[in-house]
C-alpha positions in Angstrom: 89.2 118.0 123.7 92.8 117.5 123.0 94.6 120.0 120.8 98.1 120.6 119.5 99.3 123.3 117.2 102.7 123.9 115.5 104.2 127.4 115.2 107.2 129.0 113.4 109.1 129.8 116.6 110.4 127.8 119.5 109.1 125.5 121.1 107.4 124.9 117.8 104.7 122.7 119.2 102.1 123.5 121.9 99.6 121.2 123.5 96.3 121.7 125.3 93.6 119.6 127.0 90.2 121.1 127.5 88.0 119.0 129.9 84.4 118.1 129.2 82.5 120.2 131.7 79.3 118.1 131.4 81.2 114.9 132.1 82.9 116.5 135.1 79.6 117.6 136.5 78.1 114.2 136.1 81.0 112.3 137.7 82.0 115.0 140.2 85.6 114.5 139.1 87.5 117.7 138.5 90.3 118.0 135.9 92.2 121.3 135.4 92.5 122.5 131.8 95.9 122.7 130.2 96.6 125.4 127.7 99.6 125.9 125.4 102.1 123.7 127.2 105.3 123.2 125.2 106.2 119.8 123.8 110.0 119.7 124.1 112.2 118.1 121.5 111.0 119.5 118.2 113.9 121.4 116.7 112.3 123.3 113.8 109.0 124.4 112.3 107.3 121.4 110.8 104.2 120.5 108.9 102.0 118.4 111.2 98.6 117.3 109.9 97.5 114.8 112.5 98.5 113.1 115.8 97.6 110.0 117.9 95.4 109.8 121.0 95.0 106.8 123.2 93.2 106.8 126.5 96.4 107.4 128.5 98.9 108.8 126.0 99.3 111.4 123.2 101.5 110.8 120.1 103.1 113.8 118.3 104.5 113.0 114.9 107.6 115.0 113.9 108.1 114.4 110.1 111.2 115.4 108.1 108.8 117.9 106.4 109.4 121.5 107.2 106.8 124.3 106.8 108.7 127.5 107.5 108.4 130.9 105.9 112.0 131.6 107.1 113.2 129.1 104.4 112.7 131.9 101.9 115.5 133.8 103.5 117.8 130.9 102.6 116.5 130.5 99.0 114.6 127.4 100.0 110.9 126.5 99.4 108.5 127.1 102.3 107.7 123.4 102.2 110.8 121.1 102.2 111.1 117.4 102.6 114.4 116.0 103.9 115.0 112.7 102.2 117.8 111.9 104.6 116.0 113.0 107.8 114.2 111.0 110.4 110.5 110.6 111.3 110.0 110.9 115.0 107.1 109.9 117.3 106.9 111.8 120.6 104.9 109.9 123.2 103.9 111.3 126.6 101.2 110.7 129.3 98.0 112.5 128.5 98.7 115.6 130.8 102.5 115.6 130.9 104.0 116.7 127.6 107.3 117.5 129.5 107.8 113.7 129.9 107.8 113.1 126.1 109.9 110.2 124.8 111.0 110.3 121.2 111.2 107.2 118.9 112.9 107.5 115.5 112.4 105.6 112.3 113.1 105.9 108.6 112.0 109.1 106.8 108.4 108.9 105.7 105.2 111.0 105.6 102.1 110.5 107.7 99.1 112.7 107.1 96.4 110.6 108.9 96.6 108.4 112.0 93.8 105.8 112.2 93.7 104.7 115.8 95.8 104.5 119.0 95.4 102.3 122.1 97.3 101.2 125.2 98.2 97.7 126.4 99.4 97.2 129.9 102.1 94.6 129.8 104.1 95.0 133.1 104.0 97.0 136.3 106.9 99.0 134.8 105.1 100.4 131.8 102.7 100.2 128.9 102.8 99.4 125.3 101.3 102.1 123.0 100.0 101.0 119.6 99.4 103.2 116.6 97.8 102.6 113.2 98.6 105.2 110.6 98.6 105.7 106.9 102.3 105.8 106.1 103.7 107.2 102.8 107.3 106.6 101.6 107.7 110.3 100.9 105.9 113.6 100.9 105.0 113.5 97.2 101.3 113.8 98.0 101.9 117.1 99.9 103.3 118.7 96.7 100.8 117.2 94.3 97.9 118.3 96.5 99.2 121.8 96.8 100.0 122.0 93.1 103.6 122.6 94.0 106.4 121.4 91.8 108.2 118.7 93.8 111.9 118.6 94.4 114.0 116.5 91.9 114.3 113.6 94.3 110.5 113.3 94.6 109.7 113.4 90.9 108.8 110.3 88.9 108.7 108.0 92.0 106.1 105.4 92.6 105.0 106.5 96.1 103.1 104.1 98.4 100.6 104.8 101.1 99.8 101.8 103.3 98.2 101.0 106.6 101.0 100.6 109.1 101.2 99.2 112.6 103.6 100.8 115.1 104.2 99.4 118.6 106.1 101.4 121.3 107.1 99.6 124.5 107.4 102.2 127.2 108.6 99.7 129.8 112.0 99.6 128.1 114.7 102.2 128.7 115.7 102.4 125.1 113.5 104.4 122.8 113.2 101.7 120.1 110.1 101.0 118.1 109.2 97.4 118.8 107.3 96.7 115.6 106.6 98.7 112.4 105.3 97.2 109.2 102.4 97.4 106.8 99.3 95.3 107.3 98.7 95.1 103.6 100.4 96.3 100.4 97.2 97.9 99.0 97.0 101.7 99.0 95.1 102.9 102.0 94.1 106.5 103.0 91.2 108.5 104.4 90.8 106.0 107.2 87.9 105.6 109.5 87.3 103.9 112.9 83.8 104.1 114.4 83.7 106.9 116.9 82.4 104.9 119.8 85.4 102.4 119.5 88.2 104.9 119.1 91.2 104.6 121.5 90.5 100.9 121.9 91.9 97.9 120.1 89.2 97.6 117.4 88.9 94.6 115.2 88.1 96.5 112.0 89.4 99.6 110.2 87.8 101.1 107.1 89.3 103.3 104.4 89.7 104.2 100.7 91.8 102.4 98.2 92.0 102.1 94.4 91.9 99.4 91.8 94.6 101.4 89.9 96.9 104.3 90.8 98.3 105.6 94.1 97.5 108.2 96.7 100.6 110.2 95.8 98.5 111.7 93.0 94.9 110.9 94.1 94.3 114.2 96.0 95.9 116.1 93.1 93.3 114.9 90.8 95.1 112.3 88.6 93.8 109.1 90.3 90.3 108.3 91.4 89.0 106.4 94.5 86.8 103.5 93.4 87.1 101.1 96.3 86.4 100.9 100.1 88.5 98.5 102.1 87.7 96.8 105.4 90.7 95.3 107.2 90.5 92.9 110.1 93.4 94.7 111.8 93.2 92.5 114.9 93.9 89.4 112.9 96.5 91.0 110.7 98.4 92.4 113.7 98.3 89.1 115.4 99.7 87.4 112.3 102.4 90.1 112.1 103.4 89.7 115.7 103.7 85.9 115.2 105.8 86.3 112.1 107.0 89.9 111.8 107.9 91.2 108.3 111.7 91.3 107.9 112.0 95.0 107.1 110.3 98.4 107.8 108.8 98.3 104.3 107.6 94.7 104.8 103.9 93.7 104.8 101.7 91.1 106.5 99.4 90.6 103.5 101.1 90.9 100.0 98.0 90.6 97.8 96.9 93.2 95.3 93.4 94.8 95.2 92.5 92.6 92.3 93.6 89.5 94.1 91.6 90.4 97.2 88.5 91.2 95.0 88.8 87.7 93.5 88.8 86.0 96.9 85.7 84.0 97.7 86.7 83.4 101.3 83.9 84.8 103.6 86.5 85.0 106.5 89.1 86.9 104.5 91.0 89.4 106.6 90.5 92.0 103.9 87.3 92.8 102.1 86.9 95.4 99.3 83.8 97.1 97.9 84.4 98.3 94.3 82.2 100.8 92.4 81.1 100.2 88.8 83.4 101.7 86.1 83.2 105.4 85.9 81.8 105.8 89.5 84.0 107.2 92.2 83.5 107.5 95.9 84.9 109.4 98.9 85.8 108.9 102.6 83.3 106.8 104.4 81.8 106.8 107.9 80.4 103.9 110.0 76.9 103.9 111.3 76.4 101.2 114.0 73.2 99.3 114.1 71.2 99.8 117.3 71.8 96.8 119.6 74.2 95.4 117.1 75.7 91.9 117.8 79.2 92.5 116.4 81.6 95.3 115.9 80.9 95.5 112.2 77.2 95.3 112.6 76.2 98.5 110.8 76.7 100.4 107.5 79.2 102.5 105.7 78.0 105.8 104.2 79.9 107.4 101.3 79.2 110.0 98.6 79.5 108.6 95.1 79.6 110.4 91.7 79.0 109.1 88.2 81.5 110.8 85.9 79.5 110.2 82.8 77.8 113.5 83.8 81.1 115.4 83.1 81.2 117.5 80.0 83.8 117.2 77.2 86.2 119.3 79.1 86.0 117.2 82.2 83.9 119.6 84.3 80.7 118.9 86.2 77.9 121.0 84.6 75.2 122.7 86.6 72.6 120.0 87.5 75.1 117.3 88.2 74.1 115.0 91.1 75.9 112.8 93.5 74.5 109.9 95.4 74.8 108.7 99.0 75.5 104.9 99.1 74.8 102.7 102.1 77.1 99.6 102.3 76.7 96.7 104.6 79.8 96.7 106.7 79.6 93.0 107.4 79.5 91.9 103.8 80.9 95.0 102.1 77.9 95.0 99.6 75.7 97.9 98.7 72.3 98.0 100.5 70.8 101.1 99.0 71.5 104.4 97.2 70.0 107.8 97.9 69.8 110.4 95.1 71.0 113.8 96.2 69.8 117.1 94.7 73.3 118.3 93.8 76.9 117.2 93.3 79.2 116.8 96.3 82.8 117.6 95.3 85.5 115.1 95.9 87.6 115.4 99.0 85.1 116.6 101.5 85.2 115.1 105.0 82.1 114.1 106.9 80.8 112.4 110.1 77.7 110.7 111.2 75.6 112.1 114.0 72.6 110.1 115.3 69.3 111.8 116.3 70.4 111.3 119.9 73.7 113.2 119.2 71.8 116.1 117.6 69.2 116.3 120.4 71.8 116.2 123.2 73.9 119.1 121.9 74.8 121.5 124.7 72.9 124.7 124.4 74.9 127.9 123.9 75.6 129.4 127.4 77.5 132.6 126.5 78.7 134.4 123.5 81.8 136.5 123.0 81.8 139.7 121.0 84.3 142.2 119.8 
């Protein structure tokens, strides 16, 4: 288990690695735990929601987004976004945060990373790759917390897109090799199958919308009615052959509606859309036993029919959600399961197989007091 936590005092970010004792016993390889090691280079208290983990490296994301109660002493809000600051990626070997290297880019906000993996390119170093949901500002943070945004964040059309970042650690200069969007469609609440994480997967799944943006979605103004499947392997390859000309450029420039209208069975992007008035949530992938391809399996998502809402827009007692199963290959619904109650929007979930449940480690000791 790899853990980071940010604090309000220096060094502001701490890092821990907790070994898997069962795996160690099985392999006879011993690895000492690391607890609360400082990650140097973070200069103030920041809001950090996620980070990246490849098999060899860890990626800390230092956003121009402060979260500091001491701001109140200077008549500033606790949460503050610096429109003129820099977004920084701190990359270091798994167990050596003191060797962190910082890579800077334009100010942006990243709440969720998607996947990270390593590519060995020379005997001098490695290329670290990161997929993340990049927003042009922190508007979503304020809308989600029902906080009045600062003037420079009001009335802007924020975007949240799936971005590819490449960091070449074999170079002396800390320059981001590539950074661009794979598609212009809104993309958040991402999912990579658990058994494929930290490797260069072909597909990534996530939520998008036929209308609206994620700068307001979690605040309740927009609703998620689409699941997107992106062939990131193909899109990254296309981007590397002909990189977009700017940080805000994109490999695929089609809208959700244009992608839905595509009849190409080999399209790099496929979208499942719910019927009008039905809205879904974050999905998770369930692999088929002995599947023949990476996408051989199903996507599970909770879905709600808003025709059940009362005249004031509230879900009355007795409202019910459904669990929909979608074929990940074709992005078409396979079946729907009626649930005994409503599942509120915004809940996270994960799939556990029967084998996972049965193989849980028994409780060995309990702490008290």
